[in-house]
One Martini backbone bead per residue (centre of mass of N, CA, C, O) as a GRO file, in nm:
protein
   85
    1MET     BB    1   0.217  -1.038  -0.755
    2THR     BB    2   0.222  -1.354  -0.781
    3THR     BB    3   0.102  -1.643  -0.667
    4SER     BB    4   0.375  -1.796  -0.654
    5GLN     BB    5   0.523  -1.574  -0.495
    6ARG     BB    6   0.333  -1.573  -0.251
    7VAL     BB    7   0.372  -1.869  -0.170
    8ALA     BB    8   0.680  -1.854  -0.130
    9LEU     BB    9   0.674  -1.633   0.087
   10ASN     BB   10   0.499  -1.781   0.291
   11ALA     BB   11   0.689  -2.023   0.325
   12GLU     BB   12   0.930  -1.862   0.429
   13ILE     BB   13   0.795  -1.745   0.677
   14LEU     BB   14   0.718  -2.017   0.810
   15ARG     BB   15   1.003  -2.127   0.835
   16ASN     BB   16   1.112  -1.898   1.012
   17LEU     BB   17   0.905  -1.927   1.241
   18SER     BB   18   0.975  -2.218   1.323
   19THR     BB   19   1.262  -2.146   1.413
   20LEU     BB   20   1.178  -1.906   1.619
   21SER     BB   21   0.963  -2.066   1.810
   22GLU     BB   22   1.170  -2.172   2.034
   23SER     BB   23   1.145  -1.871   2.127
   24GLU     BB   24   0.963  -1.680   2.335
   25ASP     BB   25   1.093  -1.403   2.291
   26MET     BB   26   1.076  -1.405   1.982
   27LEU     BB   27   0.768  -1.430   1.959
   28ALA     BB   28   0.704  -1.164   2.102
   29ARG     BB   29   0.852  -0.983   1.897
   30ILE     BB   30   0.695  -1.067   1.648
   31ALA     BB   31   0.412  -0.992   1.746
   32LYS     BB   32   0.472  -0.693   1.789
   33TYR     BB   33   0.556  -0.630   1.496
   34LEU     BB   34   0.295  -0.722   1.357
   35ARG     BB   35   0.108  -0.523   1.496
   36LYS     BB   36   0.250  -0.273   1.382
   37LEU     BB   37   0.205  -0.332   1.081
   38VAL     BB   38  -0.103  -0.343   1.089
   39LYS     BB   39  -0.149  -0.061   1.200
   40GLU     BB   40  -0.011   0.095   0.971
   41GLN     BB   41  -0.190  -0.009   0.741
   42GLN     BB   42  -0.463   0.090   0.865
   43ALA     BB   43  -0.372   0.401   0.900
   44ASP     BB   44  -0.298   0.394   0.577
   45PRO     BB   45  -0.495   0.467   0.296
   46THR     BB   46  -0.249   0.497   0.073
   47LEU     BB   47  -0.197   0.215   0.062
   48MET     BB   48  -0.058   0.027  -0.218
   49SER     BB   49  -0.018  -0.141  -0.477
   50LYS     BB   50   0.136  -0.142  -0.770
   51GLU     BB   51  -0.114  -0.215  -0.935
   52GLU     BB   52  -0.301   0.005  -0.821
   53PHE     BB   53  -0.132   0.246  -0.902
   54PHE     BB   54  -0.130   0.191  -1.216
   55GLN     BB   55  -0.436   0.189  -1.243
   56LYS     BB   56  -0.479   0.484  -1.161
   57LEU     BB   57  -0.310   0.605  -1.387
   58ASP     BB   58  -0.472   0.490  -1.623
   59GLN     BB   59  -0.738   0.623  -1.543
   60ALA     BB   60  -0.638   0.917  -1.557
   61GLU     BB   61  -0.560   0.913  -1.856
   62GLU     BB   62  -0.845   0.852  -1.962
   63GLU     BB   63  -0.979   1.105  -1.846
   64ILE     BB   64  -0.809   1.308  -2.001
   65LYS     BB   65  -0.885   1.206  -2.287
   66ALA     BB   66  -1.205   1.264  -2.212
   67GLY     BB   67  -1.198   1.563  -2.065
   68LYS     BB   68  -1.168   1.529  -1.725
   69GLY     BB   69  -0.980   1.735  -1.672
   70ARG     BB   70  -0.776   1.980  -1.491
   71THR     BB   71  -0.744   2.335  -1.507
   72PHE     BB   72  -0.514   2.613  -1.444
   73THR     BB   73  -0.433   2.970  -1.451
   74HIS     BB   74  -0.398   2.975  -1.129
   75PRO     BB   75  -0.284   2.895  -0.820
   76ASP     BB   76  -0.541   2.981  -0.664
   77GLU     BB   77  -0.734   2.783  -0.801
   78MET     BB   78  -0.593   2.530  -0.703
   79ASN     BB   79  -0.614   2.587  -0.397
   80ILE     BB   80  -0.918   2.593  -0.383
   81TRP     BB   81  -0.961   2.306  -0.483
   82LEU     BB   82  -0.785   2.158  -0.273
   83ASN     BB   83  -0.945   2.270  -0.020
   84SER     BB   84  -1.222   2.120  -0.113
   85LEU     BB   85  -1.131   1.811  -0.051
   0.00000   0.00000   0.00000
């Protein structure tokens, strides 16, 4: 997401919040939902942005090209390695 897209999205969120803020009940619901979203994001260390995901893929491809990849001749070898992580 570009900076200008992020700014536009933040502005949209703030506009919508200002409209909804007239209702105390609605504000309470929004606050509850936001707390839930924050908790979910903090609880899941695998969450990453699209850019981070593709950066990790690029890094893995470079490591494979450099001979740092891992190969297994038998599924049991792979399972032993995975269990050691």
